[in-house]
N, C-alpha and C positions, 0 to 999 in steps of 0.2 A: 504494500500500500504506499502511495507517495502523496505528497501535498506540498504547496508553496507556502512559505512564511515570509511576510514582507517586513519593511523597514521598522526599526525599534525593537525588535524581538531577538533576543540572544538564545541560542539553543545549545544545551549541553548533551552530548552523546556519551555512551559508555566508553567508546574508543578514544575520546578526547573532547576538546571543546571547539565547537565551530562559532565563529563569530558572524553574526548576520545582522549587525547594527549598522545603520546608515539609511539615507533616503533613497539611494539609488540601487541598492543591492537586494537581490532576491536569493534566498538559500533554499535548497531543495533537500528535504530530509527523507530518507528511506527507513521505514520501520519494518522489522521483520517480526511477524507474529508466530510464536512457537505454540505448539499444541501438545499438551500432555495426553498421551493415550494410556488408558489403563486396561490391561489385559487381565481377565479373570479366568483362572483355570479351576476346573472342578476340584473340590477339596479331596484329598486323599484319606481314605478311612483306614486307620491303624487299629488293629485288633490286638489287645494284650490279653494274655492269660497268666494268672497266678498259679504256678505249679507249687503245691505243698511239698516240702521235702519228705522223703520216705522216712518213717521212724526207724531208728536202729533197732534191730532185734536184741533183746536181752540175752545174755548168755543162758544157756539151758544146762543144767547139771546133768551129765550123763552118768556120772558115778559118784557116790557119796559114801564116805566111810560109815560104818555102822557102830552102834554103841557109843561110848564116851571117848573114843580115839585111843591114843597110847600116851604114856608118859616117858620123859626122858630127863636126865640130870645134867646140869651145867658143871663146870669145874669147881664150883663152891658148894656143890651138893644140893642146890635149889632144884626143885621139881617143876617141870613144865608139861602140861597137858596139851597135846596137839591133836586137833580134830580137822582133817582136811576135806575139802569138797572139790572135785574136778569139774571144770568147765571146758567142754571141748565140742565146737570151737568156741573161743571167746571173741567178743566184738571189740575192735579198737575204739577208743573214745574220740579219735580225730584222724584225719587222713594222713597225718604225719607218723602215726603209729602203726600203719599198715605193715604187714610182714613182707619180706621179699617174695617175688614169685616162686612158686613151687613149695611154699611153707604155709602154715597157718598158725595162729595164736592159740595156745592152750594155757589156761590159768588154773592155779591151785589156790583156792581161798583157804587160809589157815586161820582157825580159831585157836588162839594161844592163851592159855590160862595158867598163871603162876599159882602153884600149890605150896609155895614157900620152902623154906622159912624166910627167905629174903627176895630181893629184887633180882630179875633176870634181864639182862640186856644182851642183844646180838643182832645180827643181820640176816633176815630171812632170805634174802637173795643168795647169800652165801651158803645158808643151811639147807635149802631145798634143791633137790635134784630129781629130774623126771627121767625114767628109764623108758626107752622106746622098744618096740617089737623087733626093731632091727638090731638090738643089743647095745645101742649106743646110750651114753648118759648126756643129758641135756641140762645146761645150766641157764640161769635167768637171763632173759633178753632185754629187760628194762623197757618193754613197750608198755603203753598205758592202755587199759581196757575200760569199757563203759561198765560202771556200776560197782567198781571195787578199787580201792587205792592200794598202792605198794607200800603200806605202813608209812614210814617217813623215809623214802627212798630206800626201803629195805630195812631200816633201823627201827627196832622195837625196845622199849623198856617197860617191863610190867612188874608192878609192885605185888606183894603176897596177897592172893585172893582176887586180883584183878584180871580182866580179859581184854585182848586186843584182837581185832580181825582185820586181815589184809590179804592181798593176793600177790603171788609170784607168777610172773608170766614167762612162758617158753615159746620159742619158735621151733615148731616140729614140722619135719618134712611131710608133704601130702602123702597119704598112704601108710604112714608110720603111726601106729597106735601107742598111746601112753599105757604101759603095763603095770608100772609101779611108781611110786613116789617115795623118796628117801629123804629124812630130815636128820641132820647132824647137829649136835650140840655138846660141848664139853668133852670131845673126844669119843662120844657115843653116837650110834645111828640107829633109828628105827625106820621100818619100812612099812608102807601101806600098798597092798596089791589092788589093782583096779579090777573090776568084775568083767 
């Protein structure tokens, strides 16, 4: 679009200033009209779905010792009653506790009761050994399992008449059955055979 502007009018443009002042001058101004075009696209529908995490299965006891367990003495003559329960397989409490491929976690829950006369302290991870159907002895693997703690990183201190419960965890090869559990204390060893 164009138009003429006559004397006495000064015009300012975005590109600079045009002087059109005077009686005999005519200034031509060209204006460009820009137009904004809005393009509307159909809205994209996004469907979200919340997937609830699968609940972790709790360990199922496949073997449990009968009766009141067995007793064992420490170096000071204090008596400890040991009642084990075998969990096979045991469920890791997080993905970092998963066992290596070709193995599974097996846990032995130990109910330890001091029958006195004094306090008993030791490390359940060193005391417990799983014996496999392959004839191998398996020591603690330190994996964490769901529903049972490892005492205090294996350490227990039990005063006369008191009880503590915790689990010792083993990595057992797939296809190997735990046939027995040994528990050693004060130079002595007791054994529990699984059914």
